[in-house]
N, C-alpha and C positions, 0 to 999 in steps of 0.2 A: 639648559635653557639659554644661559648667557651667550654662548657662541652664535645663537640664532637671533638675538635681539635686533641687530642691525638689519638683517635680512627681512625681518617682519616689520620694519619701520617703527620700532619701539624706541622712543627718545630715551637715551641713557645719559645720565650726568655722573661723572666720576669726579669727586670733589675732595680737596683737602681744606677748602674754606670752612667746611663744617666744624673743623677742630676748634674754632674760636668759641664754640658752645660745648666743647668737650672738656676733658679734665684739665687742659692747659689754659682755660679761660683766665685764671688770675695772672698769667704771665703775658698774655697777648692782647687783652682788651684795653682800650684807652682808659685813662683815669676817670673820665666823667661817665663812663658806661659801667665800670666795675661795681659801683654801689648797688645797681639794680640786680646784682647776682650775689651780693654779700648776705651774711647771716641776718643782719638787722632788717633788711628789706624783705628777704624771703620769709623770715619768721612772721613779720607783721602783716605781710600782704598775701601770703599763701598758706603757710603751715599751721599757724595757730588761729583759732576762731573761724575757720572756714569749713567745718564739717569733717566727717570721717575720711572722705576721699582725699582731701588736701592734707589732712593729718598724717596720712600714710605715705606722703611724698618722700621718697628716699633721698635724704639730704646729706650734706657733708658738714657736720657740726653746725647745722642750721643754715648753711649756705647752699647755693645752687649746686646740684650735682652735675657731673659731666653728662651732657645729652647730645653727643655729637651727631646723632641721626635726626634730631629734631628739625633742622632746616629742610629736610626732605619733605616733611609734612607741612611746613609753613607755607610752601607754594600753594597749598590747597585752600588756604584761608582767603576768601574773596574780599580783599582789602582795597581794590581799585587800581592796583599797580599793573594789572594785565600780564603778570609774569608768566602765566601759563601759555601765553601766545608764542613766546620764544624764550629759551634760557638766556638769550643775549639781552633781554629787556632789563633784567635785574629786579629783585624784590626781596622779600623777607628770607627767602631760601638761597640768596646769592645771585651772582651773575657769571655767565660762562661764555666760552667761545667754541665754535665747532672745530673738531680736529679730524673727523672722518664721518662717514654717513651715519647720521642719527646719534653720534657720540659727541658729547660736549664735556669740556674740562675747564679748570680754573684758568684765568688769564695769567700768563707768566708774571712773576713778581718783579722782575727786572731784566735788563738786557743780559743775554748769555744763558737764560733759562729756556729749555725746550721741553715739550711734552714727551714722556717716555714712549718708546715704540711698543713695548710689551705691557705687562700688568703693572699697575701703580700700587705699590705696597709700602711697608715700613722701610724697606731698604732704600727706596728712592723718593720717599715722601718729602715734599717741600716743607710742610708744616712741622714735621718731626725734626727736620734740620733746623728750622727757624726757632723752635721752642727755646733753645738755650742761648740765643744771640743776646749780647749785652751791649755791644758798641752802639752808640747813638745812631750812626748812619745805617747800620744793619737793622736796628729796631724800627727806624722810619720805613725801611723797605717792607718789613714784616707787617707793620701797622697798615700800610697801603694795600698789601696783599689781602688782608682780612676785611678791608673796608666794605666790600660788596655785601657783607652780612652785618658787621657791627654798626654800620650807619643807621640801621633800622631798629637796633635792639632795645632802645628805650621804649619805643612804641610797642615792640613785641612783648616786653615784660609787663607793661601796663595793660596790654590786652589779656595776658595771663592773669593778672591781678583782678581784672573785671570778671573774668570767668570764674575765678575763685569766689568772688562776692556773689555771683549768681547761684552758687551752691547753697547759700544760706540766707540771702535777702530776697524780698519780694521785688517785683518790677519797679514799684515807685521808689524804693529805697536805693536801688542800684543804678549805676551809670551805664549808658549804652552809647554805641558809636555814632558819631555824626554821619549824615548821609550826604555825600558829595554829588551834586547835580550840575551839569554844564548847560549853559544857555546859548543856543546858536553857535556852539563850538563842537564840531565833529571830533570824534576820538582820533580820526585820521584825516589829515589835511594835506593837499598838494598846494605848493606855493612857489612862485618865482623868486629868484634873488631880489632883495630889496622890497618885497611885498609886505605891506603892513597887515598884521593879524591881531584879532582881539580874542583873548582867552577869558571866558566869563564863567565863574562858578557862583554867581549871586543867588542861584536857586537852591543852594545847599541849606540843609536844615539839621536840627538836632532833636531827636525824639523826646529828650528830657527838658527841652527849652534852654539848654546851656548856651552861654556865649561861645563863639567860635573864633579861633585865630587862623588866618589864612596865610599861605605862602606859596606863590608860584615861583618855580626855580627850574633852571636848565640842567637836566640830568645828562651832562656832557658825555660821560663814559658809555652810556647806553646807545648813543647814536653813532653815526659814521662821519658826521661833520667834525673836522678837527681844527677849526678856526677858533676865533675868540669866544669866550664865554658870554652868553647872552643874559642880560639882567632881567629879573622877573619883578617881584614886589610882594609886600606883605599886605595885600588887599585882595578882595574876591575877584576883581576884574582888572586885567592888565592889557596893555598893548605891547606887542613885540614886532620886530621886523626880521624877516628872513635875511640872513647875512648876504651881503653883496658878493662875497667871495665864495659862497657855497656853489657846489657843482651839481649838475643833474644827477639825481639818484641819492644824494646825501640825505641822511635822516637826522632829525633833531628832535629830542625828547624833552617835553615840558611836563613837570609834575606839579599838581596842586595839592599841597598838604593842608588838611583841615584838622585842627585839634580843639576839642572842647575844654571847658574849664571845670569839668566834673572831677570826681575822685573815684578811681584814678583817672587822670586825663587821657582821653582816648582819641586815636587818630585814624583817619581814613584818607584816601587819596583819589585823584583822577589823573590819568596820563593822556597827553595829547602828543601824537607822533606826526611831525611835519616832514613830508618828503618833498625835496626840491625838484622842480621840473625844468 
């Protein structure tokens, strides 16, 4: 089947980014993300007190076990990031660039790296090579390489914890995701350089009545505009200006992150893509 995927138009992602959720996670995740995979967090939030299904979770001395294929399924969770529209958008399952018809691969970690012409395997795997890096400058390259996935992992793990709670708690006892709703803000906008835009998520709500924290931010890596970073704000409604140096066809991605104050804190998003005309 594999030789025919491209011909049949089946989008194929070949990824080493996934390895940051595989057995090498203790080596490659940033320090502030690792606790969400450690034994204390996993035992308290997933394995113990959450019913027979969670008790059967195959752990590693109580910690997160290697689940390198999990990001492939994270794309399917409807969290508002719209990552199913294009692998280049980025989301819980990573962010990728096209290398040939319907085939997408990781963004090269640094200059001098190129995608392999043939099969990508252990012999030419970027993540397997990076696993043992120790020099600070190389560790920085590795951290940036895995960022398309680890930047979301606190939200991913809290989502996991909420689903574990749903195994044993009634609706009123458990926490549920906020609902992000935009007001007079299309998901896709065309704008001229210098044009003022309003991004409004004031209609967002929480099914449990929890308070919500908002953050609008410029997801620079997901767009094609390569100029200055555009400021957002930690409020439901912000004003932004399409950059004066943007060129026709440039795309600029803005994400609204909404997190409730329930336990565990749950996050959902809205993405607005601005195309410069």
